[in-house]
C-alpha atoms as an extended CHARMM CRD file, in Angstrom:
* protein
*
        84  EXT
         1         1  MET       CA              5.5090000000       -6.2050000000       -2.9400000000  PROA      1               0.0000000000
         2         2  GLY       CA              3.4010000000       -5.6620000000        0.1330000000  PROA      2               0.0000000000
         3         3  ILE       CA              4.0070000000       -3.4310000000        3.1030000000  PROA      3               0.0000000000
         4         4  GLY       CA              5.4010000000       -6.3480000000        5.1080000000  PROA      4               0.0000000000
         5         5  VAL       CA              7.9940000000       -7.1800000000        2.4530000000  PROA      5               0.0000000000
         6         6  GLY       CA              8.9840000000       -3.5050000000        2.2720000000  PROA      6               0.0000000000
         7         7  ILE       CA              9.5110000000       -3.3730000000        6.0280000000  PROA      7               0.0000000000
         8         8  PHE       CA             11.5320000000       -6.6040000000        5.8300000000  PROA      8               0.0000000000
         9         9  PHE       CA             13.7870000000       -5.1210000000        3.1230000000  PROA      9               0.0000000000
        10        10  ILE       CA             14.3160000000       -1.9730000000        5.2040000000  PROA      10              0.0000000000
        11        11  ALA       CA             15.2210000000       -4.0390000000        8.2840000000  PROA      11              0.0000000000
        12        12  VAL       CA             17.6600000000       -6.3260000000        6.4370000000  PROA      12              0.0000000000
        13        13  GLY       CA             19.1660000000       -3.3490000000        4.6180000000  PROA      13              0.0000000000
        14        14  ALA       CA             19.6700000000       -1.4530000000        7.8660000000  PROA      14              0.0000000000
        15        15  ILE       CA             21.3780000000       -4.4700000000        9.4000000000  PROA      15              0.0000000000
        16        16  LEU       CA             23.7190000000       -4.7900000000        6.4250000000  PROA      16              0.0000000000
        17        17  ALA       CA             24.3960000000       -1.0520000000        6.2100000000  PROA      17              0.0000000000
        18        18  PHE       CA             24.9290000000       -0.2450000000        9.8780000000  PROA      18              0.0000000000
        19        19  ALA       CA             25.5310000000       -3.4080000000       11.9300000000  PROA      19              0.0000000000
        20        20  VAL       CA             27.5560000000       -5.8570000000        9.8320000000  PROA      20              0.0000000000
        21        21  ASP       CA             31.3010000000       -5.3560000000        9.9380000000  PROA      21              0.0000000000
        22        22  ALA       CA             32.3350000000       -8.1980000000        7.6360000000  PROA      22              0.0000000000
        23        23  GLN       CA             34.4990000000       -7.9900000000        4.5390000000  PROA      23              0.0000000000
        24        24  VAL       CA             33.4220000000       -9.9020000000        1.4380000000  PROA      24              0.0000000000
        25        25  SER       CA             35.6900000000       -9.9260000000       -1.5840000000  PROA      25              0.0000000000
        26        26  GLY       CA             34.1280000000       -7.9560000000       -4.4550000000  PROA      26              0.0000000000
        27        27  ILE       CA             30.9270000000       -7.0250000000       -2.5720000000  PROA      27              0.0000000000
        28        28  GLU       CA             30.3170000000       -3.8720000000       -0.5750000000  PROA      28              0.0000000000
        29        29  LEU       CA             27.7730000000       -4.9320000000        2.0790000000  PROA      29              0.0000000000
        30        30  GLU       CA             27.0670000000       -1.3440000000        3.1090000000  PROA      30              0.0000000000
        31        31  THR       CA             26.0190000000       -0.4730000000       -0.4550000000  PROA      31              0.0000000000
        32        32  ILE       CA             23.8050000000       -3.5830000000       -0.6780000000  PROA      32              0.0000000000
        33        33  GLY       CA             22.1800000000       -2.4890000000        2.5940000000  PROA      33              0.0000000000
        34        34  PHE       CA             21.3830000000        0.9850000000        1.2900000000  PROA      34              0.0000000000
        35        35  ILE       CA             19.9760000000       -0.5150000000       -1.9180000000  PROA      35              0.0000000000
        36        36  LEU       CA             17.6810000000       -2.7630000000        0.1280000000  PROA      36              0.0000000000
        37        37  ILE       CA             16.5510000000        0.1850000000        2.2500000000  PROA      37              0.0000000000
        38        38  GLY       CA             15.7170000000        2.1510000000       -0.8920000000  PROA      38              0.0000000000
        39        39  ALA       CA             13.8630000000       -0.7940000000       -2.4360000000  PROA      39              0.0000000000
        40        40  GLY       CA             11.8310000000       -1.2570000000        0.7450000000  PROA      40              0.0000000000
        41        41  VAL       CA             10.8620000000        2.4160000000        0.9650000000  PROA      41              0.0000000000
        42        42  LEU       CA              9.9590000000        2.5060000000       -2.7310000000  PROA      42              0.0000000000
        43        43  GLY       CA              7.9060000000       -0.6750000000       -2.3810000000  PROA      43              0.0000000000
        44        44  ILE       CA              5.9250000000        0.7170000000        0.5530000000  PROA      44              0.0000000000
        45        45  ILE       CA              5.2500000000        4.0000000000       -1.2640000000  PROA      45              0.0000000000
        46        46  LEU       CA              4.0840000000        2.2010000000       -4.4050000000  PROA      46              0.0000000000
        47        47  GLU       CA              1.8890000000       -0.1190000000       -2.3550000000  PROA      47              0.0000000000
        48        48  LEU       CA              0.1860000000        2.7930000000       -0.6170000000  PROA      48              0.0000000000
        49        49  LEU       CA             -0.2250000000        4.9890000000       -3.6970000000  PROA      49              0.0000000000
        50        50  LEU       CA             -1.1020000000        2.4770000000       -6.3970000000  PROA      50              0.0000000000
        51        51  PHE       CA             -2.7910000000       -0.4590000000       -4.7540000000  PROA      51              0.0000000000
        52        52  ALA       CA             -4.5820000000        0.9820000000       -1.7110000000  PROA      52              0.0000000000
        53        53  PRO       CA             -7.3240000000        2.8430000000       -3.6910000000  PROA      53              0.0000000000
        54        54  ARG       CA             -8.4180000000       -0.4560000000       -5.3230000000  PROA      54              0.0000000000
        55        55  ARG       CA             -9.3610000000       -1.9290000000       -1.9780000000  PROA      55              0.0000000000
        56        56  ARG       CA            -12.0480000000        0.6320000000       -1.1430000000  PROA      56              0.0000000000
        57        57  ASN       CA            -15.5890000000       -0.6180000000       -1.7580000000  PROA      57              0.0000000000
        58        58  THR       CA            -19.0390000000        0.4100000000       -0.6310000000  PROA      58              0.0000000000
        59        59  LEU       CA            -20.8610000000       -2.4640000000        1.0440000000  PROA      59              0.0000000000
        60        60  VAL       CA            -24.6310000000       -2.7120000000        0.9000000000  PROA      60              0.0000000000
        61        61  ALA       CA            -26.2500000000       -5.8570000000        2.3350000000  PROA      61              0.0000000000
        62        62  GLY       CA            -22.9380000000       -7.7200000000        2.1670000000  PROA      62              0.0000000000
        63        63  THR       CA            -22.2450000000       -7.1330000000       -1.5420000000  PROA      63              0.0000000000
        64        64  ALA       CA            -20.0410000000       -4.5140000000       -3.1630000000  PROA      64              0.0000000000
        65        65  VAL       CA            -22.1400000000       -1.9350000000       -5.0150000000  PROA      65              0.0000000000
        66        66  PRO       CA            -20.6800000000        1.1310000000       -6.7530000000  PROA      66              0.0000000000
        67        67  VAL       CA            -21.8310000000        4.3830000000       -5.1610000000  PROA      67              0.0000000000
        68        68  ALA       CA            -23.5730000000        5.5380000000       -8.3790000000  PROA      68              0.0000000000
        69        69  GLN       CA            -25.8180000000        2.4290000000       -8.3680000000  PROA      69              0.0000000000
        70        70  GLN       CA            -26.9960000000        2.6240000000       -4.7690000000  PROA      70              0.0000000000
        71        71  PRO       CA            -30.7690000000        3.0290000000       -4.3520000000  PROA      71              0.0000000000
        72        72  ALA       CA            -32.0560000000        6.4790000000       -3.4730000000  PROA      72              0.0000000000
        73        73  PRO       CA            -33.1040000000        6.9680000000        0.1650000000  PROA      73              0.0000000000
        74        74  TYR       CA            -36.8250000000        7.0560000000        1.0330000000  PROA      74              0.0000000000
        75        75  GLY       CA            -38.5040000000       10.3240000000        0.0670000000  PROA      75              0.0000000000
        76        76  VAL       CA            -35.9520000000       11.3310000000       -2.6060000000  PROA      76              0.0000000000
        77        77  ASP       CA            -36.1200000000       10.6930000000       -6.3700000000  PROA      77              0.0000000000
        78        78  GLU       CA            -33.0930000000        9.6030000000       -8.4540000000  PROA      78              0.0000000000
        79        79  ASN       CA            -32.0250000000       13.2450000000       -8.9630000000  PROA      79              0.0000000000
        80        80  GLY       CA            -31.8880000000       13.9080000000       -5.2250000000  PROA      80              0.0000000000
        81        81  ARG       CA            -35.0450000000       16.0330000000       -5.0880000000  PROA      81              0.0000000000
        82        82  PRO       CA            -37.6020000000       15.4270000000       -2.3270000000  PROA      82              0.0000000000
        83        83  ILE       CA            -40.7540000000       13.5380000000       -3.3620000000  PROA      83              0.0000000000
        84        84  GLN       CA            -43.9700000000       15.3310000000       -2.4000000000  PROA      84              0.0000000000
């Protein structure tokens, strides 16, 4: 579930919980609305906590390179000490 789907669930849930005044036999629309709000909030939190860190990459010359494999800058050896 992405952030957009989570926001959609929150919006539909809020409409059902607070704006709809219909009676359906055997179904409590207010409860369904609160469940959708909770599912939307939980989906957004999980999206931000679990999936956002995977999207961070370091780009060097247009290709993703892990930070540990980046070449050392000019004048510094691989241990970070200045070359004399």
